[in-house]
N, C-alpha and C positions, 0 to 999 in steps of 0.2 A: 143829580142822580147818584153822583158820586158821594156827597155828604150822606144821602139818605141810607146808602151802603154801609158806611162808617158808622152811622146811628146804630143800625141794627146789628152790625157786629159788636158794638160796644154793649148793647143791651145783653146780648147773648153771653158776652163774656162776664158780665156784671151778674146776671142771673146764675149762671155756672160756679162762680165762685161761692154766691151766698148759698147754693145748696151744699157745695162741697163743705163750708163752714159748718153749717148746720149739722151734717153727718157727722164731722169731728166732735163737736159738742155732745151729740147723743151717744156716740160709742162709750165715752168715759161715765155716762150717768148708770148706776146700778152695779158698779164694779165692787165686788168685795174688797174688804181690807186687806192688806198684807197679813195681819195677824188673826185672819178669819181662817175657818178650817177648809182643808183641801178636798175637792171632790163633791161639791155641791152646786148646782145649778138650779134656777127657778126658785131659790130661796129670798124670801124679803127681811127676815129678821133672824137676829140671835137674843139669847136670853142670856145674860151674864149675872150666875147666882150670887157670885162672891160681892158683887155689888149692888145686887137687885135691879138692874137696869136691863133695858133691850137695846138693840142697835139697829137702826133701819138702814138696811144695804143700801136702797136706791136713793134715798135722800141724804146719806153719810151723816147720819144723826144719831146721838144717844138719845134715849127716851128713859127718864127718871121721875119719880115722884119727889115733889119738894114744895113747900109752902100750901100745902092742901090742893096740888093739882099735878097732873102729867106735864113735864117740859121736855121740849125738845132742844137739844144743844150739840155743836159739834165737839165739845167736851164734856168729859165726865163732871160730876159735881167735885166742887172743892176738897172733900176728904178723899176722894177717890183718884185726884189728877197723877199721881204716882204709881196708879195700879198697872201692873204689866200685863198687858192684853195678849201679849204673845203666849205666856205659860198659864193664864188664867182660863178656867174652864167656859167654853161656849156651847150652850143647847142650841142646836140647830132647830128652828120652827119650820119645818118642812110642810106642815100641814095648814099653814095659816097665811093667807094673802090678803087679808083686809088692811085697815089703816090704823086700828087700835089693838097693838098685840096684850097690851097691859088689860084688856077687858078679862084674860085668862090669868091674872097676876096672882090671885089667892090660890090657884091650884099651882102656878108654877114655883111660887115661894115654896109652898109646903113639899111638892116632889123635886125640886132642886134647891134644897136649902143652900146656905152658905157653905162652901167647903165641899159640895157634891163633886164628885168626879165620876165620869163613865169609862168607856171604851177609851185606849189613846187616840190620839189625834196629831196630825201633821199640821201646822199652819202653813197658809198659802207661801208667804215669804219670811224672811228673818229679819230680826231687830237689826237696825243700821248700826250698831255697836259692834265693834270688832272684838271685844272682849266676851260679850255675849255668844257670839258664832263660835269663839274658840274654846269657851267653857261647855257649849252645848256639842262640840265636836269630841271634847274629850270626855263628857260624861257618856255618849253613845258609844264610843270606843272602848271605854273602861266597862261597861255593862253589855256589851256584845249587842247593841242596837244599833242597825245601820240603817233603819227607816227615817230617821230624824225626827223623831216625835219629841214632842217637848215635855221631857221627864215624865211620859205616861200620862200627862194631865191633857184632859180634852175630851172632845165629843166625837164619837166614831159614827155620828148618823142619829146619834138619839133625839128625839123630839116628838114622838107618839105620846099621844094624850090618853 
């Protein structure tokens, strides 16, 4: 009888730890990147006009066209590996929740051309580089901007098509 109770307690402990582990994993899925714009929930994708690519928030992957097809990758393609995601403009696609944001690429490319900028946007986090934070702080102080915007670059909710 004592052995049966120990087995039952062991199963309960094992099951509860498995449930807890699953919850921890699911909490991190779909977390916007630190370079993403502040203030948006229930958004699945950003469009990055300067690199003509999308970012899938749920999968933490970039989507770009290469070799005749759309590619999903944790990294931008080689020519854009040094692209500054913090200061680059992000179009928030708040009206698209499918799995192929590039189905609207022709419209996005025309409407949000390379170099396109809309309303100022604040990033969720700051670039890990101390010099970046310091230069950003000095820029904001010199220009009377105390909101922390990335030099006026970004998207203040633009994404309506």
